[in-house]
C-alpha positions in Angstrom: -28.3 1.4 -1.1 -26.9 3.3 -3.7 -26.2 1.9 -7.3 -22.6 2.2 -6.7 -22.7 0.3 -2.9 -24.8 -1.8 -5.6 -22.5 -2.8 -7.9 -19.5 -2.9 -5.3 -21.3 -5.6 -3.9 -22.1 -7.7 -7.1 -18.0 -7.3 -7.8 -17.3 -8.5 -4.7 -19.6 -11.5 -4.8 -18.2 -12.3 -8.2 -15.0 -12.1 -7.5 -15.4 -14.5 -4.7 -17.2 -17.1 -6.9 -14.8 -16.7 -9.1 -11.9 -17.7 -6.5 -10.2 -14.3 -6.3 -10.3 -14.2 -2.7 -8.1 -16.1 -0.1 -8.5 -14.2 3.0 -11.7 -12.3 3.9 -10.2 -9.0 5.2 -9.5 -8.4 1.2 -13.2 -9.0 0.2 -13.8 -6.8 2.6 -11.9 -3.9 0.8 -13.3 -5.0 -2.5 -16.9 -4.5 -0.8 -15.8 -0.9 0.5 -13.5 0.8 -2.0 -15.5 3.0 -4.8 -13.5 2.6 -7.8 -15.6 5.1 -9.2 -13.4 8.0 -7.4 -10.5 6.6 -9.0 -11.9 6.0 -12.4 -14.0 9.2 -13.2 -13.5 9.0 -17.5 -11.6 5.9 -19.1 -10.4 4.5 -22.6 -12.4 1.9 -24.6 -11.1 -0.1 -27.1 -13.1 0.6 -30.4 -12.7 -3.5 -31.6 -12.1 -3.7 -35.6 -9.5 -0.7 -35.4 -6.0 -0.9 -36.8 -4.3 1.4 -34.9 -6.9 1.1 -32.1 -8.9 3.9 -31.4 -10.2 4.6 -28.2 -13.5 6.1 -26.6 -13.9 8.2 -23.5 -16.2 7.0 -21.7 -17.1 10.0 -19.3 -18.6 10.1 -15.6 -22.3 10.0 -15.6 -22.5 8.4 -19.4 -25.0 5.6 -20.1 -22.9 2.3 -19.2 -20.3 4.2 -17.1 -20.7 3.3 -13.7 -20.7 -0.4 -14.9 -18.0 -0.1 -16.9 -16.3 0.9 -13.2 -17.4 -2.2 -11.7 -16.8 -4.7 -14.7 -13.5 -6.7 -13.9 -11.7 -5.1 -16.2 -8.8 -2.7 -16.7 -9.6 0.6 -17.7 -7.3 2.5 -19.9 -6.9 6.0 -18.2 -4.2 7.7 -20.2 -2.9 7.1 -24.1 1.0 8.1 -24.9 1.6 9.5 -21.3 0.0 13.0 -22.0 -3.8 12.1 -23.5 -6.8 11.8 -20.6 -10.7 11.1 -21.4 -11.4 14.5 -20.7 -8.6 15.5 -23.0 -10.6 14.1 -26.5 -12.9 16.5 -28.3 -14.0 14.2 -30.7 -15.4 10.6 -30.8 -12.1 8.7 -30.7 -8.6 8.8 -30.4 -5.5 6.7 -31.2 -2.6 6.2 -28.9 -0.5 3.7 -26.9 -2.0 3.4 -23.0 0.2 4.5 -20.4 -1.7 4.5 -17.4 -4.4 2.5 -16.1 -6.6 1.0 -13.5 -6.3 -2.8 -13.1 -8.8 -5.3 -13.4 -9.7 -5.7 -9.7 -8.7 -9.3 -9.7 -5.8 -9.5 -10.4 -4.6 -6.3 -8.3 -6.1 -8.4 -5.2 -4.5 -11.9 -6.3 -1.0 -9.6 -6.4 -2.3 -8.5 -3.0 -2.9 -11.3 -1.1 0.2 -12.9 -2.9 2.8 -10.7 -1.8 1.5 -12.1 1.5 1.2 -8.4 3.5 -0.1 -8.3 7.0 -1.1 -5.5 9.2 2.1 -3.9 10.4 4.5 -4.9 7.7 6.0 -1.3 6.1 4.7 -1.8 2.5 6.5 0.0 -0.7 3.9 0.6 -3.4 5.7 1.0 -7.3 3.3 2.5 -9.5 0.0 4.4 -7.8 -1.7 5.0 -11.2 -5.1 6.0 -10.2 -4.6 4.6 -6.5 -7.3 2.7 -6.5 -4.9 -0.4 -5.6 -3.6 1.9 -3.0 -6.6 1.9 -1.5 -7.5 -1.6 -0.9 -4.1 -1.9 0.5 -4.8 1.1 3.0 -8.2 -0.2 3.9 -6.7 -3.9 4.3 -3.5 -3.1 5.7 -4.2 0.5 7.2 -2.8 3.6 5.5 0.2 4.3 8.2 2.4 2.2 7.4 1.5 2.0 3.4 4.1 4.3 1.1 3.4 4.2 -2.7 5.6 6.1 -5.5 4.3 7.4 -9.0 5.9 8.6 -11.8 3.5 10.8 -13.4 2.7 14.0 -11.6 -0.7 14.6 -13.3 -1.6 10.9 -12.3 -0.2 11.2 -9.2 -2.1 14.2 -8.1 -5.1 12.5 -9.5 -4.6 9.8 -7.3 -3.8 11.7 -3.9 -7.4 13.5 -4.8 -8.9 10.5 -5.6 -7.9 8.6 -1.9 -8.5 11.7 -0.1 -11.8 11.7 -1.4 -12.3 7.6 -0.3 -11.0 8.5 2.8 -7.2 7.8 2.9 -4.3 9.4 3.6 -1.2 7.0 3.0 2.4 8.5 2.2 2.8 9.4 -1.2 5.6 9.8 -3.6 6.2 11.6 -7.1 9.3 10.3 -8.6 11.1 7.6 -10.4 9.6 4.4 -8.2 13.0 2.2 -10.1 14.7 4.3 -7.3 12.1 3.4 -4.7 11.8 5.2 -1.7 15.6 6.1 -0.5 14.8 7.8 2.5 11.6 4.8 3.7 13.5 2.0 4.2 13.9 -0.7 5.3 10.2 -2.5 4.4 8.6 -5.9 4.7 7.0 -5.8 1.2 7.4 -4.1 -1.9 4.7 -4.8 -4.5 4.9 -3.2 -8.1 1.5 -2.4 -10.3 4.2 -2.1 -13.3 6.6 -4.4 -15.4 10.4 -3.9 -15.5 13.5 -5.6 -17.0 15.1 -6.4 -14.6 14.8 -5.7 -10.8 15.7 -2.6 -9.8 18.8 -2.3 -7.8 17.7 0.0 -5.2 14.5 -2.4 -4.2 17.2 -4.7 -3.0 18.4 -2.9 -0.8 14.9 -1.2 0.4 13.6 -4.3 1.6 14.9 -6.6 4.6 15.9 -9.2 4.5 13.2 -12.0 4.8 10.9 -9.5 3.3 9.3 -10.1 -0.2 9.0 -8.2 -3.9 6.2 -9.0 -6.1 7.2 -7.6 -9.6 6.3 -8.7 -12.9 9.6 -9.0 -15.6 9.1 -7.8 -19.0 10.9 -6.8 -22.0 10.9 -5.0 -25.6 9.0 -7.9 -26.7 6.1 -7.2 -24.3 6.1 -11.1 -22.8 5.6 -10.8 -19.0 6.2 -13.0 -16.2 5.1 -12.8 -12.4 7.9 -13.3 -9.6 7.8 -13.4 -5.6 11.1 -13.1 -5.0 12.8 -13.1 -1.5 15.1 -10.9 0.1 18.4 -13.0 1.4 20.6 -10.1 1.7 21.5 -6.9 0.8 21.3 -6.6 -3.2 20.1 -10.5 -2.8 17.2 -11.8 -3.8 15.6 -15.8 -5.0 12.4 -16.5 -5.9 9.8 -18.5 -8.7 7.4 -17.2 -11.1 3.7 -17.7 -10.2 0.9 -19.1 -12.1 -1.4 -17.7 -14.1 -0.5 -14.8 -16.8 0.2 -11.4 -15.6 0.8 -8.5 -17.6 1.6 -4.9 -17.3 2.4 -1.8 -18.6 6.2 -1.7 -18.7 7.6 0.9 -16.3 8.6 4.3 -18.8 12.5 4.4 -18.4 13.0 0.7 -19.3 10.6 0.7 -22.1 12.1 0.2 -25.4 14.3 3.2 -27.5 12.8 4.9 -29.8 13.1 3.3 -32.9 12.7 4.3 -37.0 10.7 2.8 -39.8 11.7 -0.8 -39.8 13.1 -2.0 -43.3 13.2 -5.6 -44.0 16.5 -6.2 -45.5 17.8 -9.2 -47.4 20.1 -11.7 -44.9 21.2 -15.4 -44.8 18.1 -17.8 -45.7 18.4 -21.3 -43.7 15.3 -23.6 -42.1 13.9 -22.7 -39.4 14.4 -25.4 -36.5 11.8 -25.0 -34.3 7.8 -23.8 -35.3 7.8 -19.6 -34.9 4.4 -19.9 -33.9 6.0 -21.5 -30.5 6.3 -17.1 -29.9 2.6 -17.0 -29.5 2.8 -19.0 -26.2 2.6 -17.0 -23.3 5.3 -18.3 -21.9 7.4 -19.7 -25.6 7.5 -16.2 -26.2 8.9 -15.0 -22.8 11.6 -17.4 -23.1 12.3 -16.1 -26.5 12.8 -12.7 -24.7 15.1 -14.0 -22.3 17.2 -15.6 -25.0 17.0 -11.4 -27.4 16.4 -9.4 -24.4 17.2 -6.5 -26.6 14.9 -7.7 -29.7 11.7 -6.6 -30.4 8.9 -9.3 -31.5 6.5 -8.3 -34.1 4.6 -10.3 -36.2 2.6 -14.3 -35.9 2.5 -17.6 -36.7 4.9 -18.6 -39.0 5.8 -15.3 -39.7 7.6 -13.6 -36.8 9.8 -10.6 -36.7 12.7 -10.0 -34.5 14.3 -6.6 -34.1 17.2 -5.5 -32.5 17.3 -1.9 -32.7 21.2 -1.2 -30.6 22.8 -3.5 -33.2 20.1 -3.1 -36.6 20.3 -7.1 -36.2 17.4 -9.0 -37.8 15.2 -12.4 -37.9 12.1 -13.5 -40.0 10.1 -16.4 -40.3 8.3 -17.8 -43.4 6.4 -20.9 -44.2 8.5 -22.7 -46.4 6.3 -24.2 -49.8 7.7 -27.6 -49.4 6.8 -28.0 -45.2 8.4 -26.6 -42.7 9.4 -22.7 -42.3 12.5 -21.0 -43.0 14.7 -18.2 -41.5 16.4 -15.1 -42.7 18.8 -13.7 -40.0 20.9 -10.3 -40.7 23.4 -8.5 -38.5 25.8 -9.3 -35.5 23.5 -10.6 -33.5 21.9 -14.0 -34.6 18.4 -13.4 -32.7 16.8 -16.5 -34.3 20.1 -18.8 -33.2 19.5 -17.7 -29.7 15.7 -17.9 -29.8 15.4 -21.1 -31.0 17.9 -22.9 -28.8 16.1 -21.0 -25.9 13.0 -22.4 -26.9 14.8 -26.4 -27.4 15.8 -26.1 -24.1 12.3 -25.3 -23.4 10.7 -28.3 -25.3 12.8 -30.6 -23.5 11.5 -30.0 -20.5 7.9 -30.5 -21.6 6.8 -26.7 -22.6 6.2 -26.3 -19.0 4.3 -22.8 -17.9 6.1 -20.3 -16.1 5.5 -21.4 -12.3 8.7 -24.3 -13.3 10.8 -21.0 -13.5 12.9 -19.0 -11.1 14.9 -15.7 -10.7 18.3 -15.6 -8.3 19.7 -12.4 -8.1 22.7 -11.3 -6.8 25.0 -7.7 -6.8 27.0 -9.8 -9.9 23.8 -10.4 -12.0 20.2 -11.2 -12.5 19.3 -15.1 -14.0 16.2 -16.3 -14.6 17.0 -20.4 -14.6 14.4 -23.4 -15.8 14.1 -26.6 -13.1 16.7 -25.8 -10.2 19.0 -22.9 -9.5 21.9 -24.8 -10.8 20.4 -25.6 -13.9 21.3 -23.3 -16.8 19.6 -20.2 -17.2 19.5 -16.7 -18.9 21.0 -13.4 -18.0 18.4 -10.3 -17.7 19.9 -7.3 -19.0 21.3 -5.2 -16.7 
């Protein structure tokens, strides 16, 4: 048995012991698909570097194959253009823009989607093609379509899929438009995050079909939702347990911005502990309340900045106890965040699985509790 085959089996056994699999067909896929074909090189973050530096790891180097079969996300591109083989030196800085997601998360998502053999499935975000290969192995390639935004990334994925023996339908284009010529689909799975559910998806998945997507925003808080399409342009669903995050789709990412200058404003006591925004769900609730704001800082010293209006909010510990907040601009960002966090706290600070989402042609609303309870509109 080759080193690759041994490591594949070790990975599948580890995922089995960790409770990843609810259906044996996906375990077979994990043990059969050679991940190294999809991650011939990748970046490793260098601990302790600010901004984060990345070290390229190339095929054949010591530890390369063991890294491939770790249950980790492997970064394969920075800044939408830099690949590991493009780096002449030992390290490089940049923002991750493409990756091979950790296998346990990919496999859990495929299982949560509930796709079965015979379903027509649309995948948004081919990436390296590893997730696509897992889906093709388990469900069959004939009814699987995958869309990739980046032509260079898509070309590499197509070559890797071919080398692995798979030939699903691949499209280079804007995944937020879906596949206008290919519907209707029974299932749609997204391996990027979005600020709201793109309207084309809601028309390309048949009524009764499912959409699995991670909702994110400009503060980069994430929540995984499973929706059931109820009619053209309509869906309802719930958010799922766990902590799932993906890179945001490039057309949904925050706009370019100048260097932040902290300006004077109105000072008052904060009614909530700013550190609540460091909580996985607390930060997401704050993002729902202020969807156009970027969040920086940590603990008692949080910063919210809405580039579109110039509005700012920043918190600090009060020497006499509690916290203060300074706000400036036409949108009182901290006022909105406080109200949302207080509502979440009054409900007992539940995880995201206590939230749901309703989508209609008139808007998209996230709610806590039941569909009739108050909620927050997504920025569409």
